[in-house]
MILUMFI-924043 format. One record per atom (N, C-alpha, C): residue in three letters; atom name; x, y, z. Coordinates in steps of 0.05 Angstrom, whole numbers, plus 5000, padded with zeros to 4 digits. Example, Ala and Ser with C-alpha at 12.3 -4.5 7.8 and 13.67 -1.06 7.14 Angstrom:
<r aa="ALA" at="N" u="5264" v="4886" w="5156"/>
<r aa="ALA" at="CA" u="5246" v="4910" w="5156"/>
<r aa="ALA" at="C" u="5264" v="4934" w="5156"/>
<r aa="SER" at="N" u="5257" v="4955" w="5142"/>
<r aa="SER" at="CA" u="5273" v="4979" w="5143"/>
<r aa="SER" at="C" u="5258" v="5001" w="5157"/>
# end
This chain:
<r aa="UNK" at="N" u="5017" v="4976" w="5000"/>
<r aa="UNK" at="CA" u="5000" v="5000" w="5000"/>
<r aa="UNK" at="C" u="5018" v="5025" w="5000"/>
<r aa="UNK" at="N" u="5012" v="5043" w="4982"/>
<r aa="UNK" at="CA" u="5027" v="5068" w="4980"/>
<r aa="UNK" at="C" u="5017" v="5088" w="5001"/>
<r aa="UNK" at="N" u="5036" v="5098" w="5016"/>
<r aa="UNK" at="CA" u="5028" v="5117" w="5037"/>
<r aa="UNK" at="C" u="5040" v="5144" w="5034"/>
<r aa="UNK" at="N" u="5053" v="5149" w="5012"/>
<r aa="UNK" at="CA" u="5065" v="5175" w="5006"/>
<r aa="UNK" at="C" u="5044" v="5195" w="5001"/>
<r aa="UNK" at="N" u="5045" v="5218" w="5015"/>
<r aa="UNK" at="CA" u="5025" v="5239" w="5011"/>
<r aa="UNK" at="C" u="5032" v="5256" w="4987"/>
<r aa="UNK" at="N" u="5013" v="5261" w="4971"/>
<r aa="UNK" at="CA" u="5016" v="5278" w="4947"/>
<r aa="UNK" at="C" u="5016" v="5307" w="4955"/>
<r aa="UNK" at="N" u="5037" v="5321" w="4948"/>
<r aa="UNK" at="CA" u="5039" v="5350" w="4951"/>
<r aa="UNK" at="C" u="5037" v="5362" w="4923"/>
<r aa="UNK" at="N" u="5017" v="5378" w="4919"/>
<r aa="UNK" at="CA" u="5012" v="5388" w="4892"/>
<r aa="UNK" at="C" u="5027" v="5415" w="4888"/>
<r aa="UNK" at="N" u="5044" v="5415" w="4868"/>
<r aa="UNK" at="CA" u="5058" v="5439" w="4860"/>
<r aa="UNK" at="C" u="5041" v="5452" w="4839"/>
<r aa="UNK" at="N" u="5025" v="5472" w="4847"/>
<r aa="UNK" at="CA" u="5006" v="5485" w="4828"/>
<r aa="UNK" at="C" u="5021" v="5500" w="4806"/>
<r aa="UNK" at="N" u="5044" v="5511" w="4812"/>
<r aa="UNK" at="CA" u="5060" v="5525" w="4792"/>
<r aa="UNK" at="C" u="5068" v="5505" w="4770"/>
<r aa="UNK" at="N" u="5077" v="5482" w="4778"/>
<r aa="UNK" at="CA" u="5085" v="5461" w="4758"/>
<r aa="UNK" at="C" u="5061" v="5454" w="4741"/>
<r aa="UNK" at="N" u="5038" v="5450" w="4753"/>
<r aa="UNK" at="CA" u="5014" v="5443" w="4738"/>
<r aa="UNK" at="C" u="5006" v="5465" w="4719"/>
<r aa="UNK" at="N" u="5007" v="5490" w="4728"/>
<r aa="UNK" at="CA" u="5000" v="5512" w="4711"/>
<r aa="UNK" at="C" u="5020" v="5516" w="4688"/>
<r aa="UNK" at="N" u="5045" v="5515" w="4694"/>
<r aa="UNK" at="CA" u="5066" v="5518" w="4673"/>
<r aa="UNK" at="C" u="5064" v="5495" w="4653"/>
<r aa="UNK" at="N" u="5061" v="5471" w="4662"/>
<r aa="UNK" at="CA" u="5058" v="5448" w="4644"/>
<r aa="UNK" at="C" u="5034" v="5451" w="4626"/>
<r aa="UNK" at="N" u="5012" v="5461" w="4637"/>
<r aa="UNK" at="CA" u="4987" v="5465" w="4622"/>
<r aa="UNK" at="C" u="4991" v="5486" w="4601"/>
<r aa="UNK" at="N" u="5003" v="5508" w="4608"/>
<r aa="UNK" at="CA" u="5008" v="5530" w="4589"/>
<r aa="UNK" at="C" u="5026" v="5520" w="4566"/>
<r aa="UNK" at="N" u="5047" v="5506" w="4573"/>
<r aa="UNK" at="CA" u="5065" v="5495" w="4552"/>
<r aa="UNK" at="C" u="5051" v="5475" w="4534"/>
<r aa="UNK" at="N" u="5034" v="5458" w="4546"/>
<r aa="UNK" at="CA" u="5018" v="5439" w="4530"/>
<r aa="UNK" at="C" u="5001" v="5454" w="4510"/>
<r aa="UNK" at="N" u="4988" v="5475" w="4520"/>
<r aa="UNK" at="CA" u="4970" v="5491" w="4503"/>
<r aa="UNK" at="C" u="4986" v="5505" w="4481"/>
<r aa="UNK" at="N" u="5008" v="5517" w="4488"/>
<r aa="UNK" at="CA" u="5025" v="5531" w="4468"/>
<r aa="UNK" at="C" u="5036" v="5511" w="4447"/>
<r aa="UNK" at="N" u="5043" v="5487" w="4456"/>
<r aa="UNK" at="CA" u="5052" v="5466" w="4438"/>
<r aa="UNK" at="C" u="5030" v="5460" w="4417"/>
<r aa="UNK" at="N" u="5005" v="5460" w="4427"/>
<r aa="UNK" at="CA" u="4983" v="5455" w="4408"/>
<r aa="UNK" at="C" u="4980" v="5476" w="4387"/>
<r aa="UNK" at="N" u="4984" v="5502" w="4396"/>
<r aa="UNK" at="CA" u="4983" v="5524" w="4377"/>
<r aa="UNK" at="C" u="5004" v="5521" w="4355"/>
<r aa="UNK" at="N" u="5028" v="5512" w="4363"/>
<r aa="UNK" at="CA" u="5049" v="5508" w="4344"/>
<r aa="UNK" at="C" u="5045" v="5482" w="4327"/>
<r aa="UNK" at="N" u="5037" v="5461" w="4341"/>
<r aa="UNK" at="CA" u="5033" v="5435" w="4327"/>
<r aa="UNK" at="C" u="5013" v="5437" w="4304"/>
<r aa="UNK" at="N" u="4991" v="5451" w="4309"/>
<r aa="UNK" at="CA" u="4970" v="5454" w="4290"/>
<r aa="UNK" at="C" u="4972" v="5479" w="4273"/>
<r aa="UNK" at="N" u="4995" v="5492" w="4274"/>
<r aa="UNK" at="CA" u="5000" v="5516" w="4257"/>
<r aa="UNK" at="C" u="5010" v="5507" w="4230"/>
<r aa="UNK" at="N" u="5008" v="5525" w="4210"/>
<r aa="UNK" at="CA" u="5019" v="5519" w="4183"/>
<r aa="UNK" at="C" u="5049" v="5513" w="4184"/>
<r aa="UNK" at="N" u="5063" v="5522" w="4204"/>
<r aa="UNK" at="CA" u="5091" v="5517" w="4206"/>
<r aa="UNK" at="C" u="5097" v="5488" w="4212"/>
<r aa="UNK" at="N" u="5078" v="5474" w="4223"/>
<r aa="UNK" at="CA" u="5083" v="5446" w="4230"/>
<r aa="UNK" at="C" u="5063" v="5428" w="4215"/>
<r aa="UNK" at="N" u="5041" v="5420" w="4228"/>
<r aa="UNK" at="CA" u="5023" v="5400" w="4216"/>
<r aa="UNK" at="C" u="4995" v="5411" w="4210"/>
<r aa="UNK" at="N" u="4992" v="5437" w="4214"/>
<r aa="UNK" at="CA" u="4965" v="5449" w="4211"/>
<r aa="UNK" at="C" u="4952" v="5446" w="4184"/>
<r aa="UNK" at="N" u="4968" v="5449" w="4163"/>
<r aa="UNK" at="CA" u="4956" v="5447" w="4136"/>
<r aa="UNK" at="C" u="4948" v="5418" w="4130"/>
<r aa="UNK" at="N" u="4964" v="5399" w="4138"/>
<r aa="UNK" at="CA" u="4957" v="5371" w="4135"/>
<r aa="UNK" at="C" u="4932" v="5364" w="4151"/>
<r aa="UNK" at="N" u="4931" v="5374" w="4176"/>
<r aa="UNK" at="CA" u="4908" v="5368" w="4194"/>
<r aa="UNK" at="C" u="4883" v="5380" w="4182"/>
<r aa="UNK" at="N" u="4884" v="5405" w="4171"/>
<r aa="UNK" at="CA" u="4860" v="5418" w="4159"/>
<r aa="UNK" at="C" u="4851" v="5402" w="4135"/>
<r aa="UNK" at="N" u="4869" v="5392" w="4119"/>
<r aa="UNK" at="CA" u="4862" v="5376" w="4096"/>
<r aa="UNK" at="C" u="4849" v="5350" w="4104"/>
<r aa="UNK" at="N" u="4861" v="5336" w="4124"/>
<r aa="UNK" at="CA" u="4850" v="5310" w="4133"/>
<r aa="UNK" at="C" u="4823" v="5312" w="4147"/>
<r aa="UNK" at="N" u="4819" v="5334" w="4161"/>
<r aa="UNK" at="CA" u="4793" v="5338" w="4175"/>
<r aa="UNK" at="C" u="4773" v="5354" w="4159"/>
<r aa="UNK" at="N" u="4781" v="5363" w="4136"/>
<r aa="UNK" at="CA" u="4765" v="5381" w="4119"/>
<r aa="UNK" at="C" u="4755" v="5405" w="4136"/>
<r aa="UNK" at="N" u="4773" v="5416" w="4150"/>
<r aa="UNK" at="CA" u="4768" v="5439" w="4168"/>
<r aa="UNK" at="C" u="4759" v="5463" w="4152"/>
<r aa="UNK" at="N" u="4738" v="5475" w="4160"/>
<r aa="UNK" at="CA" u="4726" v="5498" w="4147"/>
<r aa="UNK" at="C" u="4735" v="5524" w="4162"/>
<r aa="UNK" at="N" u="4751" v="5540" w="4149"/>
<r aa="UNK" at="CA" u="4761" v="5565" w="4162"/>
<r aa="UNK" at="C" u="4738" v="5584" w="4168"/>
<r aa="UNK" at="N" u="4716" v="5581" w="4154"/>
<r aa="UNK" at="CA" u="4693" v="5600" w="4159"/>
<r aa="UNK" at="C" u="4678" v="5594" w="4185"/>
<r aa="UNK" at="N" u="4683" v="5570" w="4196"/>
<r aa="UNK" at="CA" u="4669" v="5563" w="4221"/>
<r aa="UNK" at="C" u="4684" v="5573" w="4245"/>
<r aa="UNK" at="N" u="4688" v="5598" w="4247"/>
<r aa="UNK" at="CA" u="4702" v="5610" w="4269"/>
<r aa="UNK" at="C" u="4684" v="5616" w="4293"/>
<r aa="UNK" at="N" u="4658" v="5612" w="4289"/>
<r aa="UNK" at="CA" u="4639" v="5617" w="4311"/>
<r aa="UNK" at="C" u="4645" v="5600" w="4335"/>
<r aa="UNK" at="N" u="4648" v="5613" w="4358"/>
<r aa="UNK" at="CA" u="4653" v="5598" w="4382"/>
<r aa="UNK" at="C" u="4682" v="5590" w="4386"/>
<r aa="UNK" at="N" u="4700" v="5600" w="4369"/>
<r aa="UNK" at="CA" u="4727" v="5592" w="4370"/>
<r aa="UNK" at="C" u="4741" v="5599" w="4396"/>
<r aa="UNK" at="N" u="4737" v="5622" w="4407"/>
<r aa="UNK" at="CA" u="4750" v="5630" w="4432"/>
<r aa="UNK" at="C" u="4740" v="5613" w="4455"/>
<r aa="UNK" at="N" u="4715" v="5606" w="4455"/>
<r aa="UNK" at="CA" u="4705" v="5588" w="4475"/>
<r aa="UNK" at="C" u="4718" v="5560" w="4474"/>
<r aa="UNK" at="N" u="4723" v="5551" w="4449"/>
<r aa="UNK" at="CA" u="4737" v="5525" w="4446"/>
<r aa="UNK" at="C" u="4765" v="5526" w="4457"/>
<r aa="UNK" at="N" u="4779" v="5549" w="4453"/>
<r aa="UNK" at="CA" u="4806" v="5551" w="4464"/>
<r aa="UNK" at="C" u="4805" v="5551" w="4494"/>
<r aa="UNK" at="N" u="4786" v="5564" w="4506"/>
<r aa="UNK" at="CA" u="4784" v="5564" w="4535"/>
<r aa="UNK" at="C" u="4777" v="5537" w="4546"/>
<r aa="UNK" at="N" u="4759" v="5523" w="4533"/>
<r aa="UNK" at="CA" u="4752" v="5495" w="4541"/>
<r aa="UNK" at="C" u="4776" v="5477" w="4537"/>
<r aa="UNK" at="N" u="4790" v="5480" w="4515"/>
<r aa="UNK" at="CA" u="4814" v="5464" w="4511"/>
<r aa="UNK" at="C" u="4835" v="5468" w="4533"/>
<r aa="UNK" at="N" u="4839" v="5493" w="4541"/>
<r aa="UNK" at="CA" u="4858" v="5498" w="4563"/>
<r aa="UNK" at="C" u="4849" v="5485" w="4588"/>
<r aa="UNK" at="N" u="4823" v="5487" w="4594"/>
<r aa="UNK" at="CA" u="4812" v="5475" w="4619"/>
<r aa="UNK" at="C" u="4815" v="5444" w="4618"/>
<r aa="UNK" at="N" u="4809" v="5432" w="4596"/>
<r aa="UNK" at="CA" u="4812" v="5403" w="4593"/>
<r aa="UNK" at="C" u="4841" v="5395" w="4596"/>
<r aa="UNK" at="N" u="4859" v="5410" w="4584"/>
<r aa="UNK" at="CA" u="4888" v="5403" w="4587"/>
<r aa="UNK" at="C" u="4897" v="5407" w="4616"/>
<r aa="UNK" at="N" u="4885" v="5427" w="4630"/>
<r aa="UNK" at="CA" u="4891" v="5431" w="4658"/>
<r aa="UNK" at="C" u="4883" v="5406" w="4674"/>
<r aa="UNK" at="N" u="4860" v="5395" w="4668"/>
<r aa="UNK" at="CA" u="4851" v="5370" w="4682"/>
<r aa="UNK" at="C" u="4870" v="5348" w="4675"/>
<r aa="UNK" at="N" u="4877" v="5345" w="4649"/>
<r aa="UNK" at="CA" u="4895" v="5323" w="4641"/>
<r aa="UNK" at="C" u="4922" v="5325" w="4656"/>
<r aa="UNK" at="N" u="4933" v="5349" w="4658"/>
<r aa="UNK" at="CA" u="4959" v="5352" w="4671"/>
<r aa="UNK" at="C" u="4956" v="5347" w="4701"/>
<r aa="UNK" at="N" u="4935" v="5356" w="4713"/>
<r aa="UNK" at="CA" u="4930" v="5351" w="4741"/>
<r aa="UNK" at="C" u="4928" v="5321" w="4748"/>
<r aa="UNK" at="N" u="4914" v="5307" w="4731"/>
<r aa="UNK" at="CA" u="4911" v="5278" w="4735"/>
<r aa="UNK" at="C" u="4938" v="5264" w="4729"/>
<r aa="UNK" at="N" u="4953" v="5274" w="4709"/>
<r aa="UNK" at="CA" u="4979" v="5263" w="4703"/>
<r aa="UNK" at="C" u="4998" v="5266" w="4727"/>
<r aa="UNK" at="N" u="4996" v="5288" w="4741"/>
<r aa="UNK" at="CA" u="5011" v="5292" w="4765"/>
<r aa="UNK" at="C" u="5006" v="5270" w="4786"/>
<r aa="UNK" at="N" u="4981" v="5263" w="4789"/>
<r aa="UNK" at="CA" u="4974" v="5241" w="4808"/>
<r aa="UNK" at="C" u="4986" v="5215" w="4798"/>
<r aa="UNK" at="N" u="4984" v="5209" w="4772"/>
<r aa="UNK" at="CA" u="4996" v="5185" w="4762"/>
<r aa="UNK" at="C" u="5026" v="5184" w="4767"/>
<r aa="UNK" at="N" u="5039" v="5207" w="4762"/>
<r aa="UNK" at="CA" u="5068" v="5208" w="4766"/>
<r aa="UNK" at="C" u="5075" v="5204" w="4795"/>
<r aa="UNK" at="N" u="5060" v="5216" w="4813"/>
<r aa="UNK" at="CA" u="5066" v="5214" w="4841"/>
<r aa="UNK" at="C" u="5064" v="5184" w="4850"/>
<r aa="UNK" at="N" u="5042" v="5171" w="4843"/>
<r aa="UNK" at="CA" u="5038" v="5144" w="4852"/>
<r aa="UNK" at="C" u="5057" v="5124" w="4837"/>
<r aa="UNK" at="N" u="5063" v="5130" w="4812"/>
<r aa="UNK" at="CA" u="5082" v="5114" w="4798"/>
<r aa="UNK" at="C" u="5110" v="5116" w="4810"/>
<r aa="UNK" at="N" u="5118" v="5140" w="4818"/>
<r aa="UNK" at="CA" u="5143" v="5144" w="4831"/>
<r aa="UNK" at="C" u="5145" v="5129" w="4857"/>
<r aa="UNK" at="N" u="5123" v="5130" w="4873"/>
<r aa="UNK" at="CA" u="5122" v="5116" w="4898"/>
<r aa="UNK" at="C" u="5123" v="5086" w="4894"/>
<r aa="UNK" at="N" u="5111" v="5076" w="4872"/>
<r aa="UNK" at="CA" u="5110" v="5048" w="4867"/>
<r aa="UNK" at="C" u="5136" v="5037" w="4855"/>
<r aa="UNK" at="N" u="5147" v="5052" w="4836"/>
<r aa="UNK" at="CA" u="5171" v="5042" w="4821"/>
<r aa="UNK" at="C" u="5197" v="5052" w="4833"/>
<r aa="UNK" at="N" u="5196" v="5074" w="4847"/>
<r aa="UNK" at="CA" u="5220" v="5086" w="4857"/>
<r aa="UNK" at="C" u="5235" v="5103" w="4836"/>
<r aa="UNK" at="N" u="5224" v="5105" w="4812"/>
<r aa="UNK" at="CA" u="5236" v="5122" w="4791"/>
<r aa="UNK" at="C" u="5222" v="5148" w="4791"/>
<r aa="UNK" at="N" u="5236" v="5169" w="4799"/>
<r aa="UNK" at="CA" u="5224" v="5196" w="4801"/>
<r aa="UNK" at="C" u="5238" v="5215" w="4783"/>
<r aa="UNK" at="N" u="5233" v="5241" w="4788"/>
<r aa="UNK" at="CA" u="5245" v="5262" w="4772"/>
<r aa="UNK" at="C" u="5235" v="5263" w="4744"/>
<r aa="UNK" at="N" u="5249" v="5277" w="4726"/>
<r aa="UNK" at="CA" u="5240" v="5279" w="4698"/>
<r aa="UNK" at="C" u="5237" v="5251" w="4684"/>
<r aa="UNK" at="N" u="5256" v="5233" w="4690"/>
<r aa="UNK" at="CA" u="5254" v="5206" w="4677"/>
<r aa="UNK" at="C" u="5229" v="5191" w="4686"/>
<r aa="UNK" at="N" u="5223" v="5192" w="4712"/>
<r aa="UNK" at="CA" u="5198" v="5180" w="4721"/>
<r aa="UNK" at="C" u="5173" v="5193" w="4709"/>
<r aa="UNK" at="N" u="5175" v="5220" w="4706"/>
<r aa="UNK" at="CA" u="5152" v="5235" w="4693"/>
<r aa="UNK" at="C" u="5149" v="5227" w="4664"/>
<r aa="UNK" at="N" u="5171" v="5224" w="4650"/>
<r aa="UNK" at="CA" u="5169" v="5216" w="4621"/>
<r aa="UNK" at="C" u="5158" v="5187" w="4619"/>
<r aa="UNK" at="N" u="5168" v="5169" w="4635"/>
<r aa="UNK" at="CA" u="5158" v="5141" w="4634"/>
<r aa="UNK" at="C" u="5128" v="5140" w="4640"/>
<r aa="UNK" at="N" u="5120" v="5153" w="4661"/>
<r aa="UNK" at="CA" u="5091" v="5152" w="4668"/>
<r aa="UNK" at="C" u="5074" v="5165" w="4647"/>
<r aa="UNK" at="N" u="5083" v="5188" w="4636"/>
<r aa="UNK" at="CA" u="5068" v="5202" w="4615"/>
<r aa="UNK" at="C" u="5066" v="5185" w="4590"/>
<r aa="UNK" at="N" u="5087" v="5171" w="4583"/>
<r aa="UNK" at="CA" u="5086" v="5154" w="4559"/>
<r aa="UNK" at="C" u="5066" v="5131" w="4563"/>
<r aa="UNK" at="N" u="5067" v="5118" w="4586"/>
<r aa="UNK" at="CA" u="5048" v="5096" w="4591"/>
<r aa="UNK" at="C" u="5019" v="5105" w="4593"/>
<r aa="UNK" at="N" u="5015" v="5129" w="4605"/>
<r aa="UNK" at="CA" u="4988" v="5140" w="4606"/>
<r aa="UNK" at="C" u="4978" v="5147" w="4578"/>
<r aa="UNK" at="N" u="4996" v="5158" w="4562"/>
<r aa="UNK" at="CA" u="4988" v="5165" w="4534"/>
<r aa="UNK" at="C" u="4981" v="5139" w="4519"/>
<r aa="UNK" at="N" u="4999" v="5119" w="4521"/>
<r aa="UNK" at="CA" u="4994" v="5094" w="4506"/>
<r aa="UNK" at="C" u="4969" v="5081" w="4515"/>
<r aa="UNK" at="N" u="4964" v="5080" w="4541"/>
<r aa="UNK" at="CA" u="4941" v="5065" w="4552"/>
<r aa="UNK" at="C" u="4915" v="5080" w="4548"/>
<r aa="UNK" at="N" u="4915" v="5106" w="4548"/>
<r aa="UNK" at="CA" u="4890" v="5121" w="4548"/>
<r aa="UNK" at="C" u="4886" v="5138" w="4523"/>
<r aa="UNK" at="N" u="4905" v="5154" w="4516"/>
<r aa="UNK" at="CA" u="4902" v="5173" w="4493"/>
<r aa="UNK" at="C" u="4904" v="5158" w="4466"/>
<r aa="UNK" at="N" u="4926" v="5144" w="4462"/>
<r aa="UNK" at="CA" u="4931" v="5131" w="4436"/>
<r aa="UNK" at="C" u="4909" v="5111" w="4430"/>
<r aa="UNK" at="N" u="4902" v="5095" w="4450"/>
<r aa="UNK" at="CA" u="4882" v="5074" w="4445"/>
<r aa="UNK" at="C" u="4855" v="5087" w="4439"/>
<r aa="UNK" at="N" u="4848" v="5108" w="4453"/>
<r aa="UNK" at="CA" u="4822" v="5121" w="4449"/>
<r aa="UNK" at="C" u="4821" v="5135" w="4421"/>
<r aa="UNK" at="N" u="4843" v="5149" w="4414"/>
<r aa="UNK" at="CA" u="4844" v="5161" w="4388"/>
<r aa="UNK" at="C" u="4842" v="5140" w="4366"/>
<r aa="UNK" at="N" u="4856" v="5118" w="4369"/>
<r aa="UNK" at="CA" u="4855" v="5097" w="4349"/>
<r aa="UNK" at="C" u="4827" v="5086" w="4345"/>
<r aa="UNK" at="N" u="4814" v="5080" w="4367"/>
<r aa="UNK" at="CA" u="4787" v="5069" w="4365"/>
<r aa="UNK" at="C" u="4768" v="5089" w="4351"/>
<r aa="UNK" at="N" u="4769" v="5114" w="4360"/>
<r aa="UNK" at="CA" u="4751" v="5135" w="4348"/>
<r aa="UNK" at="C" u="4757" v="5138" w="4319"/>
<r aa="UNK" at="N" u="4783" v="5141" w="4311"/>
<r aa="UNK" at="CA" u="4790" v="5145" w="4283"/>
<r aa="UNK" at="C" u="4782" v="5121" w="4267"/>
<r aa="UNK" at="N" u="4785" v="5097" w="4277"/>
<r aa="UNK" at="CA" u="4779" v="5073" w="4262"/>
<r aa="UNK" at="C" u="4749" v="5072" w="4256"/>
<r aa="UNK" at="N" u="4732" v="5076" w="4276"/>
<r aa="UNK" at="CA" u="4703" v="5074" w="4272"/>
<r aa="UNK" at="C" u="4692" v="5098" w="4257"/>
<r aa="UNK" at="N" u="4706" v="5121" w="4257"/>
<r aa="UNK" at="CA" u="4697" v="5144" w="4242"/>
<r aa="UNK" at="C" u="4708" v="5144" w="4213"/>
<r aa="UNK" at="N" u="4724" v="5124" w="4207"/>
<r aa="UNK" at="CA" u="4735" v="5122" w="4180"/>
<r aa="UNK" at="C" u="4756" v="5143" w="4175"/>
<r aa="UNK" at="N" u="4769" v="5154" w="4195"/>
<r aa="UNK" at="CA" u="4790" v="5174" w="4192"/>
<r aa="UNK" at="C" u="4816" v="5160" w="4185"/>
<r aa="UNK" at="N" u="4834" v="5176" w="4174"/>
<r aa="UNK" at="CA" u="4859" v="5165" w="4164"/>
<r aa="UNK" at="C" u="4879" v="5159" w="4187"/>
<r aa="UNK" at="N" u="4897" v="5141" w="4182"/>
<r aa="UNK" at="CA" u="4918" v="5135" w="4201"/>
<r aa="UNK" at="C" u="4936" v="5159" w="4205"/>
<r aa="UNK" at="N" u="4939" v="5175" w="4184"/>
<r aa="UNK" at="CA" u="4956" v="5199" w="4186"/>
<r aa="UNK" at="C" u="4943" v="5219" w="4206"/>
<r aa="UNK" at="N" u="4917" v="5222" w="4206"/>
<r aa="UNK" at="CA" u="4904" v="5239" w="4225"/>
<r aa="UNK" at="C" u="4908" v="5229" w="4253"/>
<r aa="UNK" at="N" u="4906" v="5202" w="4257"/>
<r aa="UNK" at="CA" u="4912" v="5190" w="4283"/>
<r aa="UNK" at="C" u="4940" v="5198" w="4292"/>
<r aa="UNK" at="N" u="4960" v="5196" w="4274"/>
<r aa="UNK" at="CA" u="4987" v="5203" w="4281"/>
<r aa="UNK" at="C" u="4990" v="5232" w="4289"/>
<r aa="UNK" at="N" u="4977" v="5250" w="4275"/>
<r aa="UNK" at="CA" u="4979" v="5278" w="4281"/>
<r aa="UNK" at="C" u="4967" v="5284" w="4308"/>
<r aa="UNK" at="N" u="4942" v="5275" w="4312"/>
<r aa="UNK" at="CA" u="4928" v="5282" w="4337"/>
<r aa="UNK" at="C" u="4940" v="5267" w="4361"/>
<r aa="UNK" at="N" u="4944" v="5242" w="4359"/>
<r aa="UNK" at="CA" u="4956" v="5228" w="4382"/>
<r aa="UNK" at="C" u="4985" v="5236" w="4387"/>
<r aa="UNK" at="N" u="4999" v="5243" w="4365"/>
<r aa="UNK" at="CA" u="5026" v="5252" w="4368"/>
<r aa="UNK" at="C" u="5028" v="5278" w="4383"/>
<r aa="UNK" at="N" u="5008" v="5295" w="4379"/>
<r aa="UNK" at="CA" u="5007" v="5320" w="4394"/>
<r aa="UNK" at="C" u="5005" v="5314" w="4424"/>
<r aa="UNK" at="N" u="4987" v="5296" w="4431"/>
<r aa="UNK" at="CA" u="4983" v="5290" w="4459"/>
<r aa="UNK" at="C" u="5006" v="5274" w="4471"/>
<r aa="UNK" at="N" u="5020" v="5258" w="4455"/>
<r aa="UNK" at="CA" u="5044" v="5246" w="4464"/>
<r aa="UNK" at="C" u="5065" v="5267" w="4471"/>
<r aa="UNK" at="N" u="5070" v="5286" w="4453"/>
<r aa="UNK" at="CA" u="5089" v="5307" w="4458"/>
<r aa="UNK" at="C" u="5081" v="5324" w="4482"/>
<r aa="UNK" at="N" u="5055" v="5331" w="4484"/>
<r aa="UNK" at="CA" u="5046" v="5347" w="4506"/>
<r aa="UNK" at="C" u="5048" v="5333" w="4533"/>
<r aa="UNK" at="N" u="5041" v="5307" w="4533"/>
<r aa="UNK" at="CA" u="5043" v="5292" w="4558"/>
<r aa="UNK" at="C" u="5072" v="5287" w="4566"/>
<r aa="UNK" at="N" u="5089" v="5282" w="4547"/>
<r aa="UNK" at="CA" u="5118" v="5279" w="4554"/>
<r aa="UNK" at="C" u="5129" v="5305" w="4565"/>
<r aa="UNK" at="N" u="5123" v="5327" w="4552"/>
<r aa="UNK" at="CA" u="5132" v="5353" w="4562"/>
<r aa="UNK" at="C" u="5122" v="5358" w="4590"/>
<r aa="UNK" at="N" u="5096" v="5352" w="4594"/>
<r aa="UNK" at="CA" u="5084" v="5356" w="4621"/>
<r aa="UNK" at="C" u="5097" v="5337" w="4641"/>
<r aa="UNK" at="N" u="5103" v="5312" w="4632"/>
<r aa="UNK" at="CA" u="5116" v="5293" w="4650"/>
<r aa="UNK" at="C" u="5143" v="5302" w="4659"/>
<r aa="UNK" at="N" u="5158" v="5314" w="4641"/>
<r aa="UNK" at="CA" u="5185" v="5324" w="4649"/>
<r aa="UNK" at="C" u="5182" v="5346" w="4670"/>
<r aa="UNK" at="N" u="5164" v="5365" w="4665"/>
<r aa="UNK" at="CA" u="5160" v="5387" w="4684"/>
<r aa="UNK" at="C" u="5149" v="5377" w="4710"/>
<r aa="UNK" at="N" u="5129" v="5361" w="4710"/>
<r aa="UNK" at="CA" u="5117" v="5351" w="4735"/>
<r aa="UNK" at="C" u="5136" v="5333" w="4750"/>
<r aa="UNK" at="N" u="5151" v="5317" w="4736"/>
<r aa="UNK" at="CA" u="5170" v="5299" w="4749"/>
<r aa="UNK" at="C" u="5193" v="5315" w="4762"/>
<r aa="UNK" at="N" u="5201" v="5336" w="4748"/>
<r aa="UNK" at="CA" u="5224" v="5351" w="4758"/>
<r aa="UNK" at="C" u="5215" v="5369" w="4782"/>
<r aa="UNK" at="N" u="5191" v="5379" w="4782"/>
<r aa="UNK" at="CA" u="5183" v="5399" w="4802"/>
<r aa="UNK" at="C" u="5166" v="5387" w="4824"/>
<r aa="UNK" at="N" u="5155" v="5364" w="4821"/>
<r aa="UNK" at="CA" u="5135" v="5355" w="4840"/>
<r aa="UNK" at="C" u="5142" v="5329" w="4855"/>
<r aa="UNK" at="N" u="5164" v="5317" w="4849"/>
<r aa="UNK" at="CA" u="5171" v="5292" w="4863"/>
<r aa="UNK" at="C" u="5197" v="5295" w="4878"/>
# end
């Protein structure tokens, strides 16, 4: 039984969330994969209605993801003894593989979406979760 008490570093959670969000802005920009993503999703530039609300909701959802990832990292560190940035990366990878990648694959498969879209979307969350894992592992364990 794990008896280590979780101490939440709110600065680490906030900074990891901000960086995850900024990564998304870059990931889906024309400089990186934005044009491919728009083509694969048939994204309509004219549908800007509610766009600011979507950004706010995205930030809030990523805040929840990072906060839960912090819990996973804490208990994984207590269980495995591997902490710091390396423990954060390991835990983030396994959380991504077990929850994000599998969910994206199932959804894309049944929606008839391309494997390339799966790689773009799940790759973003892999990168965001690994980045968050480094920050949370370094600052919170």
